[in-house]
C-alpha positions, 0 to 999 in steps of 0.5 A: 569535532563533536559526533552530532556535528560530524553526522550533520555535516556528513548528511548535508555534504552527501545530499548537497553539491560536490563542493561540500565533499571536503567537509564530508571527508572531515567526518571521523571514523565510526560512521557508515551509512543509511538510506535517505531515499526512500528515507529510512526510519532512522534518518527521518527520526534523527536530529537531521530528519527535518520536519519528519523528525516531528512526526508522531511515530518519530516522537514515539520512537525516540521515547521508546528508545530513551535517546535521539537517533543521533548515530543514524548511520551506525545501525550495523551488526558484526559477523552476520555473514548472510545469516540474517534470518538467524541473527536478527529476531522477528519483531526487531528487523528495523533495529537490527536487534540493537537495543540502541535502536529499538524505537524503530521497531514500533508497529505503527502505520504513520511512519514518514513514508515515500509514495511509490508506484507498482512496477516502477523504477525506484531511484535509491540513495544510500548515504555513506559517511565511510565508503565500503564495498558490498552488496545491497539486498532489497526486500519488500513486504508481501501483499497483505502486510499489516503495519499495525503488527511487528515486522517479522521475516515471514512478512518478507519474501525468501529472496530479495527483489533486487541486488546491487553489488559495489555501486559507485560512490558519488557525492557521498552516497551510493545511488542506483535504481531498482524496479519495484514489484507490481503486485503491492498496494497500500503501505509497505516496508522496503527492507534494505540489507547492506552486507559489507565485503570490506568489513565483517558488518551488515547494515539494516534499515526500514524505509516506509513506502506507500503504493496506490490503493487498488481501484474498486470496480463498480458493479451494475444494479437494477435500481433506478435513480428516477423517483418512483412513479405510480404506474411502473413501466415495464423494461427488459431485465438486461437494460439498467433503469434510465440507462444508468448503473449505480455502484453497490456497497462492498459486502452487500448482496445484490437485490434481484428484480422482477423479470418483466419485459416490454413485449407484454405481461408474463408470469402469474398475471397472464392467467388472470388476464386470460380468465377475465377475458373469458368471463367477459365473453361468457356474459356477452354471449348470455345477454345476446341469447336472452335477447333473441329468446325474448323476441320469439 
């Protein structure tokens, strides 16, 4: 059986009904596994990746690779023994430092991705074309991760957010659930390390995930949505105009408003008004005095 056909049969069998398990068992040795949910880059961009294989990022990855990702389940490095940060160089985490998978390291923000929720339970499916014992370690890029830059170890926390050892293999895949961190937003990378205990091999994979963006809260302003009037109406500074608030654009400063109140005028206009009243009284008193003098 050609290798391409064997890989296609193995992936279909692992994701289909148990009746196809004999076909999966017929796959030859030399194949092992990769995450299909959340889908890893190597699976999404493989000939069996379906519609996602035609994505712009996948096309660029295959071009940079110089060959299609036919062996999507063979991204493994021998004799790492837990020394991942020393053996896998920065900028090459998704390829495991293997030249045959270098296209997976492209720094792009348009890789096929899976939408997830912060702090939620994430069901994972790791297809295995050859069963192994071992431990899965899951890392999630730190807040502020920039997908337009090469992935480095500094983008990942020192400790995994979840570890699973020797999960059961059912219908050709390891299936387990992990709880995601609650402080991530936007596009992130789920980095899965599968360190075998039955072989000297360690497998690496990048699955792109997207969290909801943090909602921006609207800030109240003193601006009125009503059309301007020729006669301004005094209002209290604590009450927004027309009982409504308007969001302020990010990065713009709030505009201070005059502190006028409904109780009456204040500030510079008050002395002017008092002086005008005094002048009226003086003129009125002077006119009365002149009238009394004339009658004498």
